[in-house]
Backbone as CSV, one residue per row, in Angstrom:
resi,resn,N_x,N_y,N_z,CA_x,CA_y,CA_z,C_x,C_y,C_z
1,MET,9.959,-155.720,12.216,10.332,-156.716,13.654,9.291,-158.136,13.742
2,PRO,9.384,-158.950,13.842,8.749,-159.856,14.432,8.516,-159.761,15.507
3,HIS,7.074,-160.307,16.236,6.481,-160.272,17.743,7.343,-161.600,17.910
4,ILE,7.673,-161.614,19.108,8.453,-162.886,19.822,8.018,-163.126,21.157
5,LEU,7.745,-164.413,21.106,7.014,-165.049,22.605,8.262,-165.662,22.777
6,LYS,8.515,-165.638,24.380,9.682,-166.458,24.822,9.727,-166.772,26.068
7,ASN,9.942,-167.773,26.543,10.064,-168.196,28.148,11.593,-169.053,28.109
8,LYS,11.699,-169.966,29.270,13.004,-170.452,29.888,13.218,-171.518,29.131
9,ASN,12.269,-171.923,28.382,12.473,-173.401,27.321,12.523,-172.814,25.776
10,LEU,11.558,-171.832,25.084,11.098,-171.467,24.127,11.329,-170.298,23.425
11,GLU,11.275,-170.051,22.359,11.348,-168.719,21.518,10.530,-169.078,20.352
12,ILE,9.606,-168.315,20.147,8.720,-168.311,18.835,8.559,-166.856,18.218
13,HIS,9.339,-166.474,16.984,9.021,-165.246,16.470,7.991,-165.175,15.516
14,ILE,7.263,-164.546,15.022,5.718,-164.444,14.127,5.948,-162.904,13.636
15,ASP,6.129,-163.234,12.382,5.624,-161.755,11.279,4.547,-161.325,11.094
16,LEU,3.841,-160.303,11.806,2.823,-159.809,11.359,2.331,-159.568,10.184
17,PRO,0.828,-159.290,10.388,0.332,-159.445,8.764,1.136,-158.985,7.419
18,LEU,1.559,-157.749,7.695,2.102,-156.670,6.477,3.587,-157.046,6.410
19,GLU,3.733,-157.805,7.326,6.028,-158.012,7.359,6.238,-159.391,6.470
20,ASN,7.242,-159.006,5.877,7.944,-159.817,5.072,7.129,-160.760,4.151
21,TYR,7.035,-162.048,4.718,5.894,-162.494,3.323,4.916,-162.068,2.990
22,SER,4.665,-162.128,1.151,3.735,-161.219,0.956,3.146,-161.463,0.104
23,SER,3.237,-162.937,-0.463,2.209,-163.705,-0.959,1.085,-164.207,-0.963
24,SER,0.390,-164.842,-1.906,-1.028,-165.245,-1.911,-1.058,-166.359,-1.538
25,ARG,-0.498,-167.129,-1.228,-0.818,-168.591,-0.822,-0.787,-169.035,0.918
26,PHE,-0.155,-168.118,1.680,-0.124,-168.998,2.929,-0.814,-167.721,4.048
27,ASP,-1.723,-168.007,4.581,-2.311,-167.182,5.689,-1.688,-166.614,6.195
28,TRP,-1.697,-164.692,6.648,-1.192,-163.773,6.986,-1.272,-163.473,8.512
29,THR,-2.309,-164.478,8.923,-2.366,-164.004,10.738,-1.313,-165.500,11.601
30,GLY,-0.323,-164.375,11.843,0.159,-165.039,12.941,1.433,-166.035,12.661
31,LYS,2.229,-165.674,11.201,3.197,-166.243,10.579,4.338,-166.894,11.110
32,ILE,4.559,-167.843,11.888,5.512,-167.910,12.677,6.631,-168.620,11.925
33,THR,7.671,-167.902,11.917,8.427,-168.193,10.969,9.762,-169.149,11.635
34,HIS,9.967,-169.035,13.141,10.879,-169.536,13.608,10.681,-170.302,15.355
35,LEU,10.811,-171.398,15.776,10.907,-171.812,16.696,11.949,-172.257,17.155
36,LYS,12.438,-172.088,18.322,13.660,-172.513,19.046,13.332,-172.955,20.436
37,PHE,14.322,-174.364,20.515,13.910,-174.880,21.824,15.404,-175.110,22.574
38,GLN,15.450,-174.482,23.895,16.474,-174.075,24.609,17.948,-173.579,23.282
39,ASN,17.315,-172.784,22.651,18.111,-172.015,21.594,18.589,-173.072,20.751
40,MET,17.832,-174.417,20.731,18.304,-175.115,19.010,17.315,-174.627,18.057
41,PRO,17.651,-174.624,16.811,16.456,-174.120,15.975,15.608,-175.419,15.528
42,LEU,14.426,-175.037,15.527,13.434,-176.901,15.187,12.677,-176.392,13.667
43,THR,12.884,-175.054,12.891,12.437,-174.989,11.883,13.326,-174.435,10.811
44,SER,12.986,-174.787,9.560,13.403,-174.496,8.379,12.222,-173.724,7.326
45,SER,12.670,-173.721,6.162,12.003,-172.984,4.799,11.725,-173.997,4.094
46,GLU,10.879,-173.423,2.976,10.690,-174.374,1.792,11.461,-174.385,1.022
47,SER,12.412,-173.422,0.953,13.759,-173.360,-0.152,14.610,-173.054,0.028
48,THR,15.888,-173.296,0.345,17.050,-173.106,0.733,17.961,-171.941,-0.786
49,THR,17.231,-172.474,-1.745,17.900,-171.256,-3.097,16.901,-170.174,-3.506
50,ALA,15.630,-169.681,-2.965,14.782,-168.739,-3.421,15.861,-167.698,-3.251
51,LYS,15.382,-166.870,-4.495,15.982,-165.599,-4.201,14.851,-164.257,-3.894
52,ASN,14.009,-164.690,-3.636,12.997,-164.053,-3.203,12.453,-164.679,-1.629
53,LYS,12.851,-164.263,-0.613,12.667,-165.011,0.565,11.039,-164.716,1.373
54,ALA,10.513,-163.377,0.744,9.098,-162.898,1.334,8.359,-163.806,0.275
55,GLN,8.480,-164.613,-0.376,7.742,-165.603,-1.529,7.619,-166.849,-1.238
56,ILE,8.627,-166.945,-0.117,8.525,-168.719,0.282,7.487,-169.146,1.451
57,GLY,7.427,-170.360,1.991,6.909,-170.745,3.117,7.929,-170.857,4.422
58,LYS,7.935,-170.755,5.442,8.405,-171.347,6.530,8.288,-171.357,7.790
59,GLY,8.969,-171.725,8.731,8.448,-172.427,10.115,7.127,-172.822,10.193
60,PHE,5.724,-172.321,10.720,4.417,-172.914,10.897,3.612,-172.183,10.131
61,TYR,3.628,-172.259,8.844,2.713,-171.441,8.033,1.579,-172.330,7.262
62,ASN,0.171,-171.720,7.605,-0.809,-172.418,7.438,-1.646,-172.018,6.192
63,GLU,-2.498,-172.211,5.504,-2.941,-172.240,4.408,-4.552,-172.889,4.077
64,PHE,-5.458,-171.936,3.756,-6.382,-172.236,3.606,-7.044,-172.272,1.979
65,GLY,-7.801,-173.362,1.815,-7.991,-173.766,0.349,-7.357,-174.196,-0.488
66,ILE,-5.875,-175.218,-0.278,-5.232,-175.576,-1.306,-5.597,-175.649,-2.872
67,ASP,-6.921,-176.245,-2.814,-7.085,-176.753,-4.092,-7.890,-175.950,-4.694
68,THR,-8.956,-175.144,-3.701,-9.715,-174.367,-4.456,-9.687,-173.267,-3.579
69,ALA,-9.622,-171.818,-3.781,-9.806,-171.080,-3.063,-11.505,-170.484,-2.829
70,LEU,-11.688,-170.022,-1.963,-13.211,-169.178,-1.455,-13.617,-168.481,-2.567
71,GLY,-14.691,-169.005,-3.380,-15.237,-167.663,-4.739,-14.631,-168.145,-5.695
72,PHE,-13.263,-168.697,-5.949,-12.673,-168.876,-7.035,-13.586,-169.423,-8.227
73,LYS,-14.379,-170.405,-8.255,-15.274,-170.938,-9.440,-16.044,-169.818,-9.675
74,GLU,-16.866,-169.299,-8.959,-17.741,-168.528,-9.495,-17.564,-166.865,-9.856
75,ALA,-16.218,-166.528,-9.409,-15.581,-165.258,-10.220,-15.211,-165.294,-11.684
76,LEU,-15.527,-164.608,-12.438,-14.918,-164.355,-13.686,-13.319,-163.809,-13.991
77,ILE,-12.814,-164.473,-15.077,-11.325,-163.792,-15.322,-11.202,-161.955,-15.231
78,GLY,-10.509,-161.936,-14.247,-10.233,-160.021,-13.890,-10.747,-159.881,-12.836
79,ASP,-12.137,-160.979,-12.097,-12.533,-160.364,-11.031,-11.781,-160.554,-9.604
80,TRP,-12.338,-160.940,-8.433,-11.703,-161.234,-7.294,-12.686,-162.088,-6.348
81,PHE,-11.345,-162.907,-5.765,-12.133,-164.139,-4.526,-11.211,-163.996,-3.693
82,HIS,-11.907,-164.569,-2.662,-11.258,-164.844,-1.234,-10.037,-165.694,-1.178
83,LYS,-8.864,-165.142,-0.719,-8.135,-166.339,-0.145,-8.238,-166.094,1.185
84,ILE,-8.694,-166.943,2.165,-8.700,-166.809,4.158,-7.210,-166.418,4.502
85,GLY,-7.399,-165.497,4.970,-6.422,-164.867,5.930,-5.228,-164.412,5.406
86,VAL,-5.653,-163.871,3.590,-4.882,-162.802,3.196,-5.776,-161.664,2.412
87,GLY,-6.657,-162.284,1.773,-7.521,-160.735,1.580,-8.272,-161.410,0.239
88,LEU,-8.312,-160.410,-0.943,-8.513,-160.807,-2.390,-8.039,-160.727,-3.338
89,LEU,-7.968,-162.153,-4.301,-7.288,-162.399,-4.952,-7.851,-162.060,-6.283
90,LYS,-6.724,-161.258,-7.737,-7.578,-161.339,-8.928,-7.280,-162.542,-9.316
91,LYS,-8.652,-163.055,-10.083,-8.241,-164.420,-10.971,-7.681,-164.259,-12.372
92,LYS,-6.687,-165.090,-13.024,-6.330,-165.046,-13.832,-6.377,-166.047,-15.015
93,LYS,-6.954,-166.848,-14.540,-7.347,-168.135,-15.370,-8.463,-168.996,-14.417
94,ASN,-8.820,-170.348,-15.261,-9.954,-171.119,-15.065,-9.466,-172.295,-14.159
95,LEU,-8.255,-172.206,-13.945,-7.530,-173.148,-12.985,-6.818,-172.657,-11.767
96,TYR,-7.542,-172.963,-10.778,-6.652,-172.309,-9.406,-5.206,-173.280,-9.214
97,VAL,-4.440,-172.529,-9.075,-3.082,-173.182,-8.617,-2.429,-172.721,-7.512
98,PHE,-2.415,-173.672,-6.555,-1.944,-172.927,-4.769,-0.681,-171.910,-4.844
99,ASN,-0.015,-172.350,-5.597,1.420,-171.439,-5.211,1.942,-171.041,-7.029
100,GLU,0.797,-170.357,-7.462,0.881,-169.649,-8.104,0.553,-167.539,-7.402
101,ASN,1.311,-166.738,-7.713,1.499,-165.476,-7.073,0.210,-164.814,-7.878
102,HIS,-0.681,-164.142,-6.822,-1.816,-163.442,-7.662,-1.893,-161.814,-7.019
103,GLU,-2.368,-161.212,-7.684,-2.720,-159.965,-7.327,-3.472,-159.394,-6.219
104,ILE,-3.649,-158.930,-4.854,-3.927,-159.172,-4.036,-4.287,-157.886,-3.325
105,LYS,-5.442,-157.593,-2.892,-5.920,-156.906,-1.945,-6.047,-157.242,-0.360
106,PRO,-5.290,-156.755,0.494,-5.101,-157.255,1.616,-6.298,-156.946,2.440
107,ALA,-6.755,-157.820,3.115,-8.062,-157.841,4.024,-7.409,-157.034,5.142
108,LYS,-8.490,-156.672,5.848,-7.921,-155.608,7.557,-7.616,-156.609,8.319
109,PHE,-6.886,-156.100,9.192,-6.091,-156.630,9.921,-5.904,-156.154,11.344
110,GLU,-6.460,-157.106,12.498,-6.149,-156.144,13.650,-5.413,-157.136,14.602
111,ILE,-4.459,-156.381,15.746,-3.445,-157.152,16.446,-3.900,-156.625,17.673
112,ASN,-3.823,-157.672,18.768,-3.717,-157.871,20.569,-2.670,-158.799,20.707
113,TYR,-1.791,-158.010,22.059,-1.390,-159.376,22.516,-1.089,-159.347,23.749
114,THR,-0.421,-160.380,24.703,-0.497,-159.915,26.361,0.568,-160.565,25.788
115,THR,1.645,-161.170,27.246,2.939,-161.490,27.600,3.097,-163.191,26.768
116,ASN,2.057,-163.454,26.980,2.183,-164.793,26.498,1.453,-165.338,25.264
117,THR,0.616,-164.418,24.715,-0.344,-164.653,23.686,0.123,-163.400,22.761
118,LEU,-0.473,-163.568,21.303,-0.576,-162.985,19.800,-1.795,-163.255,19.440
119,VAL,-2.742,-162.421,19.421,-3.623,-162.471,18.934,-4.064,-161.881,17.720
120,ILE,-4.349,-162.093,16.273,-4.469,-161.421,15.445,-5.901,-161.752,14.459
121,THR,-6.639,-160.281,14.136,-7.714,-160.656,13.427,-7.961,-160.392,12.219
122,CYS,-8.696,-161.119,10.990,-8.616,-161.054,9.628,-10.309,-160.378,9.099
123,ILE,-10.413,-159.649,8.670,-12.011,-158.985,8.159,-11.578,-158.703,7.003
124,ALA,-12.876,-159.736,6.727,-12.811,-159.409,5.064,-14.006,-158.434,4.600
125,ALA,-14.001,-158.409,3.861,-14.538,-157.809,2.950,-15.740,-158.249,2.196
126,LEU,-17.075,-158.108,2.256,-18.146,-159.242,1.324,-17.822,-159.104,-0.155
127,HIS,-17.685,-159.504,-0.602,-17.359,-159.858,-2.230,-17.986,-160.835,-2.867
128,ASN,-19.116,-160.653,-3.816,-19.284,-162.257,-4.415,-20.438,-162.942,-3.336
129,GLY,-21.217,-162.372,-2.565,-21.405,-163.282,-1.022,-21.132,-163.565,-0.255
130,TYR,-19.622,-163.493,-0.049,-18.486,-164.277,0.968,-17.932,-163.395,1.315
131,SER,-18.045,-163.271,2.735,-17.366,-162.933,4.051,-16.427,-163.285,4.859
132,TYR,-15.863,-162.990,5.866,-15.598,-164.114,7.005,-14.589,-162.692,7.942
133,VAL,-14.620,-163.429,9.074,-13.932,-163.247,10.488,-13.135,-164.242,10.834
134,LEU,-11.703,-164.226,10.582,-10.873,-165.129,11.330,-9.899,-164.531,12.165
135,LYS,-10.573,-164.904,13.529,-9.403,-164.436,14.408,-8.551,-165.668,14.898
136,LYS,-7.067,-165.779,15.042,-6.216,-166.947,15.447,-5.545,-166.421,16.592
137,GLU,-5.428,-167.260,17.531,-4.647,-166.819,19.189,-3.508,-167.964,18.656
138,ILE,-2.270,-167.762,19.172,-0.943,-167.912,19.323,-0.733,-167.992,20.569
139,GLU,-1.015,-169.380,21.630,-0.324,-168.671,23.237,0.923,-169.567,23.333
140,LEU,1.665,-168.874,23.844,3.141,-169.909,24.540,2.507,-170.789,25.813
141,GLN,3.219,-172.097,25.872,3.294,-173.040,27.249,4.685,-173.133,27.234
142,GLU,4.770,-173.930,28.404,6.269,-174.197,28.848,6.955,-175.089,27.773
143,ASN,6.514,-175.825,27.216,7.016,-176.604,26.225,6.600,-176.973,25.385
144,GLY,5.503,-175.779,24.636,5.095,-175.768,23.168,4.091,-174.835,23.271
145,PHE,3.361,-175.035,22.256,2.605,-173.425,22.000,1.461,-174.334,21.260
146,THR,-0.219,-173.263,21.252,-1.095,-173.463,20.740,-1.363,-172.722,19.876
147,ILE,-1.832,-173.197,18.611,-2.682,-172.158,17.838,-3.986,-172.180,17.825
148,ARG,-5.403,-171.055,18.285,-6.356,-171.586,18.056,-7.316,-170.496,17.230
149,TYR,-8.111,-171.193,16.459,-8.656,-170.498,15.351,-10.403,-170.310,15.557
150,ASN,-10.764,-169.083,15.348,-12.163,-169.251,15.505,-12.524,-168.404,13.567
151,LEU,-13.179,-168.692,13.109,-13.654,-168.489,11.623,-15.131,-168.365,11.694
152,GLU,-15.642,-167.329,11.420,-17.196,-166.700,11.578,-17.501,-166.505,10.086
153,ASN,-18.454,-167.052,9.765,-19.033,-166.731,8.051,-19.829,-165.654,8.332
154,THR,-19.141,-164.500,7.759,-20.504,-163.158,7.872,-21.087,-162.816,6.323
155,GLY,-20.818,-163.653,5.353,-21.244,-163.417,4.303,-22.899,-164.122,3.781
156,VAL,-23.113,-164.127,3.240,-24.225,-164.653,2.474,-24.689,-166.536,1.900
157,LYS,-23.370,-166.566,1.721,-23.293,-167.945,0.951,-22.132,-168.742,2.001
158,GLU,-22.532,-170.047,1.784,-22.112,-170.944,2.464,-20.281,-170.942,2.142
159,LEU,-19.685,-170.967,3.317,-17.947,-171.080,2.969,-17.966,-172.503,3.220
160,VAL,-17.132,-172.958,2.185,-16.591,-174.593,2.250,-15.461,-174.342,2.039
161,THR,-14.283,-174.683,2.378,-12.881,-174.784,2.315,-12.080,-175.974,3.307
162,ASP,-11.362,-176.025,3.429,-9.939,-176.740,4.226,-8.851,-175.834,4.917
163,GLU,-8.484,-176.297,5.855,-6.797,-175.726,6.068,-5.826,-176.423,6.774
164,TYR,-4.697,-176.538,6.735,-3.775,-177.078,7.427,-2.540,-176.172,7.904
165,VAL,-1.628,-176.695,8.419,0.003,-175.851,8.473,0.873,-176.780,8.121
166,HIS,1.566,-176.012,7.030,2.722,-176.639,6.328,3.942,-176.410,7.252
167,ASN,4.153,-177.637,8.012,5.316,-177.253,8.730,6.600,-177.844,8.778
168,PHE,7.134,-176.754,8.198,8.764,-177.048,7.791,9.595,-176.572,8.682
169,ILE,10.162,-177.970,9.209,10.674,-178.481,10.335,11.952,-179.213,10.121
170,ALA,13.261,-178.800,10.848,14.417,-179.475,10.587,15.195,-179.250,11.969
171,ILE,15.302,-180.219,12.825,15.902,-180.168,13.891,17.032,-179.647,14.079
172,ASP,17.432,-178.733,14.906,19.016,-178.531,14.785,19.738,-178.084,13.603
173,LYS,19.003,-177.786,12.367,19.468,-177.608,11.297,19.978,-178.876,10.245
174,GLU,19.752,-180.253,10.873,19.915,-181.358,10.721,19.734,-181.565,9.276
175,SER,20.292,-182.001,8.294,19.606,-182.554,7.185,18.468,-184.339,7.570
176,ILE,17.553,-184.301,6.649,16.707,-185.564,6.769,17.295,-186.496,6.833
177,GLY,17.112,-187.375,7.249,18.147,-188.946,7.075,17.864,-189.817,7.999
178,SER,18.784,-190.594,8.315,18.503,-191.887,9.052,18.254,-191.544,10.460
179,ASN,18.422,-190.103,11.188,18.266,-190.046,12.382,17.154,-189.098,12.521
180,TYR,16.234,-189.236,11.172,14.455,-188.714,11.904,13.789,-189.791,11.781
181,LEU,13.003,-189.890,12.742,11.714,-190.794,12.902,10.091,-189.915,12.637
182,LEU,9.176,-190.237,11.507,7.869,-189.310,11.672,7.327,-190.413,12.121
183,LYS,6.503,-190.495,13.416,5.289,-191.195,13.878,4.016,-190.998,13.732
184,PHE,3.179,-191.603,13.931,1.823,-191.470,13.770,1.123,-192.198,14.632
185,GLN,-0.132,-191.895,14.777,-0.677,-193.199,15.443,-1.886,-193.613,14.768
186,PHE,-1.742,-193.548,13.865,-2.852,-194.322,13.047,-1.814,-195.668,11.909
187,GLN,-2.953,-196.308,11.361,-1.992,-197.247,10.568,-1.897,-196.567,8.838
188,LEU,-0.349,-196.619,8.352,-0.569,-196.067,6.914,-0.334,-197.016,5.984
189,LYS,-1.336,-196.278,5.022,-1.885,-197.642,3.968,-1.430,-196.947,2.693
190,PRO,-0.181,-197.531,2.327,0.483,-196.967,1.083,-0.502,-197.485,-0.450
191,ALA,-1.043,-198.198,0.149,-2.163,-198.764,-1.463,-3.324,-198.143,-1.906
192,LEU,-3.121,-197.054,-0.487,-4.147,-196.369,-0.783,-3.801,-194.674,-1.003
193,PHE,-2.810,-194.676,-1.018,-2.257,-192.933,-0.768,-2.506,-192.453,-2.427
194,ILE,-2.695,-191.185,-2.550,-3.440,-190.911,-3.944,-2.428,-190.328,-4.492
195,GLU,-1.152,-190.173,-3.828,0.161,-189.641,-4.702,1.072,-190.046,-4.009
196,THR,1.918,-190.524,-4.402,3.425,-191.127,-3.709,4.728,-190.645,-4.568
197,VAL,5.149,-189.787,-4.241,6.395,-189.122,-4.839,7.454,-189.673,-4.044
198,ASN,8.569,-190.546,-4.834,9.623,-191.193,-3.518,10.658,-191.326,-4.577
199,PRO,11.445,-190.852,-5.872,12.002,-190.974,-6.602,13.801,-191.823,-6.205
200,GLU,13.873,-191.793,-5.106,14.957,-192.255,-5.024,15.045,-193.230,-3.468
201,GLN,13.544,-193.677,-3.452,13.623,-194.839,-2.452,13.953,-194.692,-0.974
202,LYS,14.558,-193.185,-1.030,14.877,-193.180,0.425,14.151,-192.948,1.921
203,ALA,12.737,-192.507,1.434,11.846,-192.188,2.595,11.066,-194.055,2.645
204,GLU,11.164,-194.771,3.811,10.897,-195.980,3.698,8.928,-196.037,4.905
205,ILE,8.379,-196.717,4.445,6.868,-196.330,5.048,6.979,-197.754,5.506
206,GLY,6.668,-197.526,7.338,6.277,-198.344,7.924,4.698,-198.789,8.188
207,GLN,4.527,-199.520,9.296,3.249,-199.835,9.835,2.434,-198.341,10.232
208,THR,3.554,-197.485,10.809,3.006,-196.598,11.728,3.882,-195.343,12.043
209,ASP,4.912,-195.415,10.817,6.220,-194.158,10.941,6.560,-194.292,9.698
210,ILE,7.351,-193.193,9.031,8.263,-192.800,8.136,9.527,-192.758,8.174
211,LYS,10.521,-193.262,7.702,11.704,-193.333,8.435,12.629,-193.301,7.253
212,PHE,14.156,-193.023,6.663,14.470,-192.789,5.942,15.783,-193.506,5.821
213,ASN,16.420,-194.112,4.873,17.934,-194.694,4.980,18.829,-193.757,4.538
214,SER,18.553,-192.729,4.034,19.938,-191.568,3.789,19.068,-190.428,3.314
215,THR,19.821,-188.999,3.025,19.325,-187.953,3.002,18.800,-187.796,1.508
216,PRO,17.469,-187.523,1.490,17.042,-187.188,0.080,17.428,-186.198,-1.084
217,GLU,17.716,-186.520,-2.091,18.401,-185.276,-3.004,17.080,-184.672,-3.491
218,LYS,16.295,-185.351,-3.753,15.389,-184.708,-4.379,13.425,-184.812,-3.361
219,PRO,13.135,-184.173,-4.096,11.979,-183.925,-2.860,10.924,-185.252,-2.915
220,PHE,9.970,-185.086,-1.867,9.196,-186.432,-1.353,7.791,-186.405,-1.116
221,PHE,6.985,-186.916,-1.518,5.334,-186.579,-1.177,4.664,-187.801,-1.165
222,PHE,3.989,-187.533,0.201,2.938,-188.507,0.211,1.941,-188.347,0.875
223,SER,0.850,-188.491,-0.051,-0.765,-187.884,0.614,-1.696,-188.615,0.800
224,ASN,-2.740,-188.374,1.586,-4.064,-189.664,2.075,-3.290,-190.757,2.954
225,LEU,-2.220,-190.322,3.916,-1.914,-191.142,4.552,-2.643,-192.353,4.911
226,GLY,-3.737,-191.718,6.128,-4.483,-192.518,6.359,-5.563,-193.691,5.799
227,GLY,-5.485,-193.281,4.162,-6.762,-193.820,3.185,-7.851,-193.881,3.343
228,HIS,-7.983,-192.431,3.754,-9.514,-191.902,3.697,-10.311,-192.177,4.758
229,GLU,-9.470,-193.041,5.592,-10.242,-193.200,6.930,-10.142,-191.975,7.975
230,LYS,-10.834,-191.350,8.950,-11.276,-190.407,10.279,-10.070,-190.609,10.988
231,VAL,-9.109,-190.209,10.977,-7.883,-190.568,12.389,-7.704,-189.339,12.803
232,LYS,-6.862,-190.004,13.916,-6.422,-188.771,14.933,-5.521,-188.168,14.290
233,ALA,-5.609,-186.738,14.309,-5.279,-185.548,13.651,-3.600,-185.272,14.663
234,GLN,-2.916,-186.361,14.517,-1.559,-185.877,15.029,-0.175,-186.802,14.437
235,TRP,0.834,-186.262,14.948,2.391,-186.640,14.656,3.492,-186.346,15.583
236,GLU,4.315,-187.108,15.273,5.668,-186.787,16.254,7.031,-187.077,15.686
237,LEU,7.446,-186.076,15.306,8.869,-185.991,14.567,10.301,-186.256,15.700
238,ARG,10.677,-187.405,15.433,11.839,-187.413,16.540,13.204,-187.730,15.748
239,ASN,14.001,-186.635,16.356,15.312,-186.559,15.964,16.624,-187.433,17.119
240,LEU,16.961,-188.777,16.535,17.624,-189.882,17.159,18.537,-189.509,17.641
241,ASN,19.289,-188.636,16.965,20.503,-187.976,17.344,20.681,-187.147,18.190
242,ARG,19.763,-185.915,18.166,19.473,-184.824,19.196,18.978,-185.088,20.301
243,LYS,18.212,-186.373,20.315,17.358,-186.436,21.056,15.961,-185.766,21.386
244,ILE,15.648,-185.102,20.344,14.686,-184.348,20.376,13.431,-184.532,19.901
245,SER,12.391,-184.211,20.545,10.530,-184.829,19.474,9.764,-183.237,19.207
246,ILE,9.504,-183.188,18.676,8.414,-181.620,18.263,6.871,-182.694,17.535
247,SER,6.576,-182.197,18.277,4.689,-183.307,17.831,3.564,-182.092,17.490
248,GLU,2.338,-182.286,16.723,1.563,-181.667,16.684,-0.017,-182.178,16.851
249,THR,-0.603,-181.923,17.511,-1.743,-182.711,17.789,-3.386,-181.607,17.398
250,GLY,-4.011,-182.156,16.646,-5.412,-180.916,16.659,-6.330,-181.856,17.362
251,ASN,-7.333,-180.694,18.057,-8.407,-181.350,18.493,-9.671,-181.765,17.851
252,PHE,-9.552,-182.307,16.678,-10.202,-182.679,15.887,-9.659,-184.224,15.009
253,LYS,-10.379,-184.921,14.213,-10.040,-186.094,13.472,-9.708,-185.626,11.973
254,THR,-9.408,-186.198,11.457,-9.007,-185.622,9.765,-8.853,-186.628,9.294
255,ARG,-8.952,-186.657,7.801,-9.325,-187.614,6.690,-8.376,-187.221,5.722
256,LYS,-7.408,-186.464,6.109,-6.623,-186.366,5.136,-5.150,-185.674,5.851
257,VAL,-4.196,-186.936,5.747,-2.744,-186.516,6.448,-1.869,-186.252,5.147
258,ASN,-0.890,-185.504,4.441,0.298,-185.381,3.895,1.260,-185.073,4.385
259,VAL,2.592,-185.554,3.921,3.739,-185.576,4.168,4.828,-185.134,3.333
260,TRP,5.177,-183.769,2.666,6.376,-183.013,1.972,7.351,-183.117,3.030
261,GLY,8.281,-183.368,1.677,9.822,-182.508,2.372,11.038,-183.215,0.989
262,TRP,12.232,-182.420,1.742,13.552,-182.594,1.257,14.802,-182.732,1.752
263,LYS,15.803,-182.619,1.589,17.028,-182.934,1.988,16.828,-181.891,3.473
264,HIS,16.408,-180.905,3.335,16.882,-179.765,4.541,16.016,-179.685,5.201
265,VAL,14.215,-180.688,4.916,13.154,-180.138,5.621,12.053,-181.048,5.042
266,ILE,11.516,-181.488,6.343,9.987,-182.047,6.567,8.776,-181.429,6.844
267,SER,7.851,-181.933,6.094,6.766,-180.981,6.481,5.414,-181.916,6.356
268,PRO,5.125,-182.428,7.849,3.726,-183.382,7.832,2.332,-182.301,7.925
269,GLU,1.384,-182.572,7.688,0.422,-181.855,7.261,-0.966,-182.592,7.688
270,LEU,-1.754,-181.710,8.764,-2.873,-182.343,9.208,-4.190,-181.555,8.777
271,PHE,-5.149,-181.802,7.556,-5.950,-181.079,7.186,-7.483,-181.056,8.053
272,ILE,-8.023,-179.843,8.237,-9.230,-179.853,8.537,-10.625,-179.525,7.742
273,ASN,-11.699,-180.116,7.169,-12.692,-179.476,6.337,-13.418,-178.549,7.220
274,ILE,-13.844,-177.735,6.568,-14.720,-176.507,7.483,-15.876,-176.494,6.208
275,SER,-17.053,-176.388,6.864,-18.181,-175.692,5.963,-19.124,-174.934,6.736
276,LEU,-19.216,-173.852,6.490,-20.010,-172.856,7.679,-21.350,-172.343,6.677
277,LYS,-22.390,-172.293,7.287,-23.520,-171.721,6.568,-23.669,-170.058,7.190
278,PRO,-23.946,-169.493,6.539,-23.934,-167.839,7.161,-24.319,-167.444,8.681
279,ALA,-23.622,-166.969,9.398,-23.234,-166.824,10.747,-22.968,-168.018,11.649
280,GLN,-22.538,-168.855,10.702,-22.242,-169.966,11.629,-20.643,-169.955,12.031
281,ILE,-19.969,-170.244,13.174,-18.647,-169.862,13.662,-18.166,-171.609,13.893
282,LYS,-16.800,-171.811,13.567,-16.101,-172.907,13.351,-14.796,-172.776,14.508
283,LYS,-14.846,-173.556,15.750,-13.352,-173.047,16.072,-12.536,-174.721,16.494
284,TRP,-11.598,-174.616,16.547,-10.205,-175.548,16.187,-9.091,-175.372,16.836
285,GLU,-8.187,-175.925,17.357,-6.925,-175.253,17.648,-5.874,-176.880,17.212
286,ARG,-4.680,-176.459,17.332,-3.470,-177.029,17.190,-2.420,-176.488,18.331
287,THR,-2.176,-177.887,18.813,-1.027,-177.825,20.206,0.482,-178.222,19.847
288,TYR,1.650,-177.629,19.551,2.617,-178.370,19.575,3.492,-178.510,21.038
289,THR,4.435,-179.816,20.886,4.804,-179.785,22.059,6.260,-180.500,22.079
290,VAL,7.085,-180.249,22.543,8.760,-180.247,22.055,9.063,-180.899,23.333
291,THR,9.931,-182.058,23.469,10.491,-183.141,24.058,11.554,-183.333,24.433
292,ASN,12.312,-183.110,25.204,13.902,-183.603,25.321,13.666,-185.098,25.760
293,LEU,13.871,-186.133,25.017,14.031,-187.493,24.849,15.154,-188.316,25.945
294,ALA,16.440,-187.610,26.194,17.335,-187.936,26.330,17.456,-188.439,28.075
């Protein structure tokens, strides 16, 4: 059963570490699967056709090390490496592919909660010189919620990775289209995007926003929206029909902002770089706010 945080405006459903999603990509500490605002659903999923729902992303799932997991390069084929927030994964080949399933030895998890908070701690075993303790707190607020991270390097090697939340959003289950506007607080630089996937040309890039001329039937993707500049970690998605917006603001600046989506979902992503020497700790947070625009 999911853990539910609820007040008069919001309802958040959170799967505990060993519940439901069991794949090796997304962090198991605080899997936010559903968010409702005044009983209106605001979240979607990675796929509407997947047969195994326990293998796909949904809601607000975060990931550490999308490009290369911790200790992957040093590990030999058949050895294990760390996926932060999940456990140890078995190395199958020399190329790390984030969305491939790996054999998993789950980390140790501890769970604590109050009326308005859920705290999950992930304790990793020492392997190949790497270990860590990740503590994540999800706090419900009147019109939003905050995710607080505390990552400690408990190993003997430097911990270098990144983290982002793959926000799977659709306001009131409405398809992505002309009623949506995705806004940023920095200038978008299409000429400097690392990757542009927009096969139907249905997503339109403005000075500081992305809008849609119709519903995309094929997935779209834009990476490096700020063009290598360090920019404010913030986005806001508006549904002009429902007159509801949801935003995410990090207490950090970022050099990497991506957007992925499809007809049923849009996923803005704010990355944070992490570099921790042994015994060092890094703290950061992400705050989500829901606003009635009417």
